[in-house]
C-alpha positions in Angstrom: -8.3 -82.5 20.3 -8.3 -83.7 23.9 -4.6 -84.2 23.8 -4.0 -80.7 22.4 -6.3 -79.4 25.1 -4.3 -81.2 27.8 -1.0 -79.9 26.3 -2.1 -76.3 26.5 -3.5 -76.7 30.0 -0.2 -78.2 31.0 1.8 -75.3 29.4 -0.6 -72.8 31.1 -0.1 -74.4 34.5 3.7 -74.5 34.0 3.7 -70.8 33.1 1.6 -69.9 36.1 3.9 -71.9 38.4 7.0 -70.2 36.9 5.5 -66.7 37.2 4.5 -67.6 40.8 8.0 -68.6 41.6 9.3 -65.4 40.1 6.9 -63.3 42.3 7.9 -65.2 45.4 11.6 -64.6 44.6 11.0 -60.9 44.2 9.3 -60.8 47.6 12.3 -62.4 49.3 15.9 -61.5 50.0 19.0 -63.3 51.3 20.2 -62.6 54.8 23.9 -61.7 54.4 24.8 -63.4 57.7 22.8 -66.7 57.5 22.5 -67.0 53.7 18.8 -67.9 54.1 15.8 -66.3 52.4 13.9 -63.6 54.3 10.6 -62.0 53.6 10.7 -58.5 52.3 8.3 -55.9 53.6 7.6 -52.9 51.4 7.9 -49.6 53.3 6.3 -46.4 51.9 8.5 -43.4 52.5 6.9 -40.0 52.5 8.9 -37.0 51.2 8.5 -33.8 49.2 9.7 -32.3 46.0 10.1 -28.6 47.0 13.2 -28.6 49.3 16.3 -27.9 47.1 19.1 -30.4 47.5 17.2 -32.3 50.3 14.2 -33.7 48.4 13.5 -32.3 45.0 13.1 -33.1 41.3 16.2 -32.6 39.2 16.3 -31.2 35.6 15.4 -34.7 34.3 12.5 -35.1 36.7 14.2 -37.6 39.0 13.6 -37.4 42.7 16.9 -36.9 44.5 18.6 -34.9 47.3 20.3 -35.6 50.6 17.3 -37.2 52.4 16.3 -39.2 49.3 19.8 -40.6 48.5 20.3 -41.4 52.2 17.1 -43.5 52.2 18.3 -45.3 49.0 21.6 -46.1 50.8 19.7 -47.4 53.9 17.6 -49.5 51.6 20.7 -51.3 50.4 21.7 -52.1 53.9 18.3 -53.3 55.1 17.5 -56.4 52.8 14.3 -57.1 54.9 12.7 -53.9 53.6 12.0 -52.4 50.2 11.7 -48.6 50.4 9.3 -46.9 48.0 9.0 -43.1 47.8 5.6 -41.3 47.8 5.9 -37.6 47.3 3.4 -35.0 48.5 3.2 -31.4 49.9 5.1 -31.0 53.1 2.0 -30.0 55.0 0.4 -33.4 54.2 3.2 -35.6 55.4 2.3 -36.0 59.1 -1.4 -36.5 58.3 -0.5 -39.1 55.7 1.7 -40.9 58.3 -1.1 -40.9 60.9 -3.6 -42.3 58.4 -1.1 -45.0 57.3 -0.8 -43.8 53.7 3.0 -43.7 54.3 5.2 -45.6 56.8 7.9 -43.0 57.7 8.9 -39.5 56.7 12.2 -38.4 55.3 12.1 -34.6 55.1 14.6 -33.0 57.5 12.2 -33.5 60.4 12.9 -32.3 63.9 11.3 -33.1 67.2 8.9 -30.9 69.1 6.5 -31.8 71.9 3.4 -31.9 69.7 5.0 -34.3 67.3 6.5 -36.5 70.0 3.0 -36.9 71.5 1.7 -38.4 68.3 4.6 -40.0 66.6 7.8 -42.1 67.0 11.2 -40.6 66.1 14.3 -42.5 65.3 17.1 -42.0 67.9 20.1 -41.7 65.6 20.2 -38.2 64.0 21.5 -38.0 60.4 22.1 -34.2 60.4 21.5 -31.1 62.5 19.2 -28.2 61.8 20.2 -24.7 63.1 17.1 -22.5 62.7 17.7 -18.8 62.4 15.8 -15.7 61.3 16.2 -15.1 57.5 15.9 -11.7 56.0 17.0 -9.9 52.8 20.7 -9.0 52.7 19.8 -5.4 52.4 17.9 -5.4 55.7 19.6 -3.8 58.7 16.7 -3.5 61.1 16.1 -7.1 62.0 18.8 -8.9 64.0 16.8 -11.3 66.2 13.4 -12.9 66.6 12.4 -10.1 68.9 12.8 -7.7 66.0 10.0 -9.5 64.2 7.3 -8.2 66.6 4.6 -6.5 64.6 5.9 -8.0 61.3 4.7 -10.7 58.9 6.8 -13.9 58.9 6.3 -16.6 56.4 6.6 -20.3 57.1 5.2 -23.7 56.0 2.2 -25.0 57.9 3.1 -28.0 60.2 6.8 -27.2 60.0 9.0 -27.0 63.0 9.7 -23.4 62.1 6.0 -22.7 62.4 6.1 -24.4 65.8 8.9 -22.1 66.9 6.9 -19.0 65.8 3.7 -20.2 67.4 5.5 -20.9 70.7 7.1 -17.4 70.6 3.6 -15.9 70.1 2.2 -17.8 73.0 4.8 -16.1 75.2 4.6 -12.7 73.5 0.9 -12.0 73.0 0.8 -13.0 69.4 3.4 -10.4 68.5 4.4 -11.9 65.2 1.9 -12.1 62.2 2.5 -15.7 60.9 1.8 -16.2 57.2 1.6 -19.7 55.9 3.2 -20.4 52.5 2.2 -22.7 49.7 5.2 -24.8 50.6 7.1 -23.9 47.4 10.6 -22.4 48.1 10.2 -19.7 45.4 6.9 -18.6 47.1 8.9 -17.9 50.3 11.8 -16.1 48.8 9.6 -14.0 46.5 7.4 -12.8 49.3 10.4 -11.8 51.4 12.3 -10.1 48.6 9.1 -8.3 47.4 8.5 -7.0 50.9 5.1 -8.7 51.4 6.6 -10.4 54.5 9.6 -9.4 56.6 11.3 -12.7 57.2 11.2 -16.5 57.5 12.9 -19.1 59.7 15.3 -21.5 58.2 18.9 -22.8 58.3 21.9 -21.3 56.6 22.6 -24.3 54.3 19.1 -24.0 52.8 19.7 -20.5 51.5 22.4 -21.8 49.2 19.9 -23.7 47.2 16.8 -21.5 47.4 15.7 -19.5 44.3 17.4 -16.1 44.9 18.8 -17.4 48.1 22.0 -15.4 47.5 19.9 -12.3 48.2 19.0 -13.6 51.7 20.9 -13.9 55.0 20.5 -15.4 58.4 20.7 -13.2 61.5 21.0 -13.6 65.2 21.5 -16.6 67.4 20.3 -20.1 66.5 16.7 -20.5 67.6 17.1 -24.3 67.7 19.9 -26.8 67.5 17.9 -29.7 66.4 18.7 -33.3 65.5 17.2 -34.4 62.2 15.4 -37.7 62.4 12.9 -40.0 60.6 9.3 -40.0 61.8 7.2 -43.1 62.1 4.0 -44.2 63.8 4.3 -45.4 67.4 3.6 -49.0 66.4 6.7 -49.2 64.2 9.4 -49.5 66.8 11.1 -52.4 65.0 11.4 -50.4 61.8 12.8 -47.4 63.8 15.4 -49.6 65.5 16.5 -51.1 62.1 16.8 -47.6 60.6 18.9 -46.5 63.6 21.3 -49.4 63.1 21.6 -48.6 59.4 22.1 -44.8 60.0 24.9 -45.7 62.5 26.6 -47.8 59.9 26.5 -45.0 57.2 28.0 -42.7 59.9 30.7 -45.1 60.9 32.0 -45.8 57.3 31.9 -42.1 56.3 29.0 -42.5 53.7 26.7 -40.1 55.6 29.3 -37.3 55.7 30.0 -37.7 52.0 26.3 -37.4 51.2 26.0 -34.3 53.3 29.0 -32.6 51.6 27.7 -33.6 48.2 24.1 -32.3 48.7 24.3 -29.7 51.5 27.7 -28.2 50.8 29.4 -29.3 54.1 29.3 -31.9 56.8 26.1 -31.3 58.8 26.1 -34.8 60.3 28.3 -34.0 63.4 25.6 -33.7 66.0 27.7 -33.7 69.1 
């Protein structure tokens, strides 16, 4: 009986050792330059599911889109990191970043002074965002942001578009009545088309993928010409630098332009 007991203890120890080796192997990667093993750090990437063709769930329930597939491509080029997505409402992303529930945000994010004060942005843009006033195609009265005075304008809380409207109101005695949406794209388009609000602020490429977006149009000059960047905490400079290197590589070999054409309809990556 003792021999049997020793046998099973030995087998148990062997299985534990093997499983331990497997876990260690999964937590390591091979450096392409040196051929040596490197530790792999898991990075939690915050994104949403409500931005058509940028970060959304397809008809099979798979998370995909321009920002999502770009992060997956960067993951392949950065063996020292393993990127894992965590989806949430757009309005929760910056709070989740600040409380360390996620490590960086991939959601067509733009700089503004309030964000820069609290967070770190990558330096290498991966697309541009031209914000304009969006109204129903049938509308002929609104042709610029000044025409929105006295009207309701819908936007997502914590978005850069909200910041644009808030800054306009600071200079114009709160002339625009800002309405904050649930974050769902169909909520925004429905409210505009039903006349509950007059307009929103967005970019022309987004209209192509919004529910009933073919019934909307952009008007006036661009309110911003913003670089789109990843957002991190200020103590994550090393990760930001590695992301910049990887973004530059996908630009240089044409992968970024292909992703933009595939998901956004044209090349929005030429920032200069």
